[in-house]
N, C-alpha and C positions, 0 to 999 in steps of 0.2 A: 395653604396648598398641601394636600395630602401626599404621602409617600407611596405613589402607585408603582411599586417596583415591578409588578407583573407586566407592565407595558413600557418599562423604562427605556428599552432599546429603541422602540419606535418613536418615543417622544424625543429622545436625543437626536435621532436621525432627522426628524421633521423640523426641528427648531434650532436656530442659532442662538446661543445664550450670550447676552450682553450684560455687563455691569455698567450702569448708567454713568458713574463717576469715571470709570476707566475710559469710556467712549469719548467723552469730551476732553479729558485731560490730554489725550494724544494730540489733538489738533483742531478741536472745535467741529462745527458743522461740516459735513462732507469730508472729514478726514479719512485718509486711506487706511487700510488695515496694516497694522504694524506688528501684530502678534499672531502666532499660530500655536496650536497645541504642541507641546514638546514631548519627546519620548521620556519614559521614566528613567531616572538616573539612579535608582536604588539598586539596580543589579538583580532584583528579584524577578521571578517570572511574572509576566503580565497576566492579569485576570482574563478569563474567557470573555470575548466580545458579547455584549448584551446581558451579562450577568450583573446582579446587584453590586458586586464588588467593582466591576468595571465602571458602572455609573458613579459610584462613590469616588473612585479614583479620578475620574474625569472632572467631577465637581470640585474636588480639592485642588486639582491642577488649575482649573479656571480661577478659583479663589486666590491662589498664589499669584497668578499672572495679574489679576485685578489689583491686588495689593501693591505689586511693583509699580504699576502704572499710576495708582493713586498717589504714591509717594512723589512722583514727578510733579503732580499738581500742587503739592504742598503738604503740610502736616495733616495727617488723617485725624479728624476730630473725634473726640470720645463719643461713644454710642450712648445717647441719653435715653434710649428706649430700653425699658427693663427686660432683662432676659427671661424667656419663658421656656420651660422644659418642653421639648418636642417641636418647637417652632423653628423651622428652617428659614422662614422669610418674614420680615416685617412688612415689606411692600413689594408687590409684584406688578410691574407695568407691562401690559401687553401691547406691543407695537413699538419698534425701535426706530421710529422716524425722528425728525427734529424735536417734536414736542416730547416724545417719550424719553429721549436721551437727555433733554434739558431738565425735565422734571427729576429724572434719576440723579443727575449730577447735583442739582440744587438740594435734594434731600440728603445726599451723602455729605455735602459740604456743611450742612446744618447739623450733622451729627446723627442722622437716622441711619442705622446700620441694617445689614441684611436686605439691601435694595437690589432687586433683580429686574432687568429689562429684557424681555424675550421677544423674539421675532421668528418668523418662518424662514427656513432655509432648506435647500435641497439635500439629498442624501450625501453624507460624507462632509457636509459643510458645517456641522455643529462645532462651535468654538468661538472664542472671543475675537471680534474684529477680523473675520475671514473675508468680508466683502466691504463694500462702500455704502455708507448711509447717505442718501441723497434725496432731494425732493422733486423727482420727476413725476411721482405719483401724486395726483391732485384729487384728494377726496375720492378715493377709489370708486369707480374704475376709470377715471379720467387720467390719461398719461400724455406727457409731452416728450418728444425726442428732439433735442436741439440739433439742427443740421450743421455739420462742420463747414458747409459751403453754401447750401441752399437755405430756403426758408424753414421755419419751424413746422414740424409735422405733429399733429395731435392724433391720438389713438383713443377710441372709445370702445371698450369691450363690454359685450352683453352676453347673456347665456346662449343666444342664437347666432352670434357672429360679431364682426368688428366693423366699425365705421372709422375710416381714416380721413383726416382733413389735410389735403395737399400731399404731394409725393416727390417733391424736390426735382432734381435733374433726372434725365433718362438713365444716366450712369449710376444713380443711387438706388436703382430698383431692387437689386438683390440684397443690398444692405438693409433697406427698409423692411422687406419681408422677413429677414433674419431677426430684426428687432421686434417685429410683431410676435414672432414665435417665442421670444423670451418673456413676453407678457401673458400670452394666452395661446391655447391650442385651437381656439375657435377659428372658423374660416373668415377670410376678408370678404365682406359683402358689398360695401359701398366706399367710394372715394369721392369726397366733396371738395371741389376746387374753390379757393377764395378768389382767384382770378387766373388769368391765362399765362402769366410770365413763366419762363422755363425753370426758374429756380423754385417754383411752387407747383407747377403742373407739367413739368417736363417728363415725368414718368407715366403719363396717362396712356400712351400707346401700349406699354407693357402691362398696364393694369386692366385694360379692357377685356382680355380673355378670362380674367379671374374675378372681376368685380364690375359693378355698375359705376360709371363715372358721372357725377352730377356737377353742373355749373349753371351760372346765370346765362340767360339766352344771349346776352351781349358777348359773353365769352365765346360761345359757339360762333357767333357772327364774326368776331375779331379773328378767330383762328381760321375760319373757312375763307374769309376774304382778307388775307394778310395784307396789312398796310405797311409793314416793315418786317425784316427777318425776325422770326419768332425766337430762335435759339441764339442767344447772344454769344456763347462761346463753344457751342457744339453744332455748328451749321451742318445741315443735311440730315439731322436726326428726324425721323418721321413724326408727324404730329398726330396725337390722339384726340379725336373730337368727342366731347361728352355725348352720351346717348340720351341722357335725361337733362332737361333744362327747365328753368322756372322764371317767372317774371318778378313777383314781389316776395313770395314766401313759399317754402317747400318744407314738408315734414317727413322725416324718416322715422318709422316705428319698428323697432327691432328688439326682440328679447325683453319686451316689457319696458323698454326705455325709449325716450324721444330725443331726436336731434332735429333742430330747426335751422334752416338757412334763410337769411333775410337779405333783401336788397333795399338799401335806403337811399341810393343815389350815386352820383359820380364822385370820384376823388382821385385815387391812384390811377384807375382806368375807368371805363364805362361799365365794367362788369364785376365790381367788387362785392363779394358776398361776405356776410358776417355769420359765423356758425355758432349757434347757441345751444348749450347743454343745460337745460333748466334744472334738472335734479341736482347738479353740482354747482349751479350758479356760476358758470364759466362761459367765456366766449373766446373764439379765435377770430381775430380781426383781419388776418392777412396783412397786406402792406398799407391798410388804412391807418394803422398805428405801428410805430417802430420804437423799440426801446434800445437805442444805440448810444455809444459813447462818442458822439460827434461823427462827422462824415455823413454817411447815409447809405442807402441801397446803391446809389450810383457811385459811392465812394467806399467800396469794400465793407459791407455790413459787419458790424461788430469788431472791426479792426482799426477804427478811427482812433488816432491818438488824441489825448486831451489837449485843447488849445493852450498856447503859451499865455495868452491873455483871456480874461473872461469875455465871453461873447454875449451879445444881446439875446433876448429870448427868441428862439427859433426852433425849427424842426428839420431833421435830415430827410425830408420826403423827396420822392421822385414823382413828378406829374407826367404821366405818359400821354401827352396830347395826341399823338398819332393813333392811340387806341382809346381815345375818348375821355381822358382824364380831365379834371378841372380843379384848379387851386381855389377858385371862388366858391364852388359848390361843396368842397371837401368838408368845411366846418358844418354845413347843414346836414350832410350825410352823418357826421359824427353825432349831431344832435339826436338823430333817430336811433343810433346805436346806444346812446346813453339812456334811452327810455327803457331798455331791457333791464331785467332784475338780475344783476350779476355782481360778483366780488372779484373773481379771478379773470385776468386778461392774458391770453396768449398772443403776443404780437407776431407780426410777420417775420421779424428778426429781433433777436435780443432775448433777455430773460423774462420769465413769467412776471407779470406786473399786476397792478390793482386798478380799480375803477378811478381812484384819485389820480393815478398816473395818466390815465386816458383823459381825464378832465384837464389836467395841466398841459398835456400835449395839444389839446384843442385850443386852449388859451394861447399857448406859444405860437401855434400856427396862425391864429388870427392876428396876433401882435406883429409877427414877421410879415404877413401879407399886407397889413395896413401900412407898415413902413415902406414896403416896396411900391405899393400903389402911390403913396405920396411922392416918392422919388421919381417915379415914371411920369406922373402928372406935372412935376416941377421941371421936366425936360432933361432929366439925366440920360446920358447916352448909354448905348448897349455896353460899351466897354466899362463904363462906370458901374453899371448894375452888375455886370459879371464880376468885377473886382470886389464889390461889396458882398456878393453871394459867396465868393471864395474866402475872403478875409474874415467876414463876420459870421458866416453860417456853415463854412466847411464844404461848400459845393465846389468841388474841384473843377478848374478850367485850364490851368497851366499844363501844357503838353497834350491837351486833348484834341483829337481830330474832330472835324464836323461830322464825319461818317467814316465807316459804318458804325452801328451801335457798339460801344466799347465799355466794358466794365470799368467803373470808376469815373466815367465821363457822361453817363446817361443824362444827368440833370443839365449839364452845360449844352449837350447836343440838342436839347429842345427849349433852350432859353428864349429863342425868338418867339415861339408860341406862348411862352409864359408872359413875356413882355406885352404881347398883343392882347392876351386875355385881361391882364391887370390894368392895361391902359385904356380899356373901353369906357 
C-alpha cells in the first residue's frame, strides 16, 4: 500500500481501521466495540486535522491500542516476516466481516506482523472497534433484519430501489423504514409477503402508499374473506390488501437484479410464498421453515427454553387450518423449495440457516407427522395427543383458551383440525 498522504484525510474519514487480532481478542464474532480513540496525553499541541502529522499520530495511536488488546489474547508471537524498508503493511484485508477478522486474527497468532483489516465507515467513525461486526449482510446486497417481535424481514438493495420481504406488525412500520435508510438511500419499490399473518404482513396498509405490495392470490383471498381475526394482538388495525398477486411464480426485475416469488403448495397457510434471490443463492421461506430453540411460532418464537429432557425429532410449526394450511402437504411443498439452487435460508423466525438445516427440518417434520398419524389411528384420545404435543414437541396447551386466537396457544387452538387431517 502506498503512502498517499495527499488524500490521507479523506481516506481516514471514509474508513474504519481494524486490526484483525485485536478484533477477535476482545470477544469473538459480533463483539461490541470496547475501544475508542483516546486524546493525546503528551501535552503537546495536536497536529492540524487532515495533515500528514495527524494521520501519522492517529496510526500510532491505533497501533498502541491494538497492542494492548493483543496482549489480552496471549503472548504476541514474534514476527517471522522479514522487515522491509518502507513497507508499512505485510497483509491488508479489505472487508472487516467475520471472514476478514478471522483471517486477520489467524495471521497474527501465527506470527505474521503488520496485518491490517480495513472496512468502510461514516465520517468521524475512523478508529478501532467503533461499531459492531455482525453478519446481517449476506453476500451484499442481501440483508436481513431480525425482528424483535415479528418475523424476519429481508431487504434487497439495487441501483434503482429496494425490494423488501415482509414488514412485520403495523406498529413496526417506522422502525423498518428507518432500518432501510441505514442500508441504502434508494427508494422502497416493492414489498413481497411470504404469507398473510400479521407478524409478517401487518405493515402492508402503511406500505401501500409508498410501494407495491405483492403476495400469492390465496393471501388476497384469505385477507378479503377473513375466516378469523387477522391481527392476533392488535385487533382493529386496518388490513392492507396486496395490489399485485400471482399463482405459481412472479418475477421482479429491478436495477439489473432479479427477485423471484414461488408458490409450491400448502403448508403453514394456503398462501405461502418462497422468495428467491438467485444471484446471492438465498431464499426467504416465511413460516414454511422456522429456526427456533423449541416452542414455536405459537409458543413465542425465539424465546422457547431448551427442554429438560431430549425430545424426539419434531418441528415447532403452526398449521393454520382456518386459512388453508396442511400438515400433510407441508413436506411436499418443501420438496419444491429444495429444488431451487440456494445456500442461504432466511427462516420466518430465527437465525439465518443453510440448505442442510432445511433438509433436516423437513425430515423432522415427516418423522413427527408419522408418529402422530400412528397414535391417532391407534385410537389415542384428543387429551393424549395434546399432552404428547406439549411434552414431546413443546406445543403449549396448558392454560390456553379455545378462543380467541392467542399468542403462544395458536397450535393448540387448531388441534381438532390437525387430528382430523392426520386421521383421514
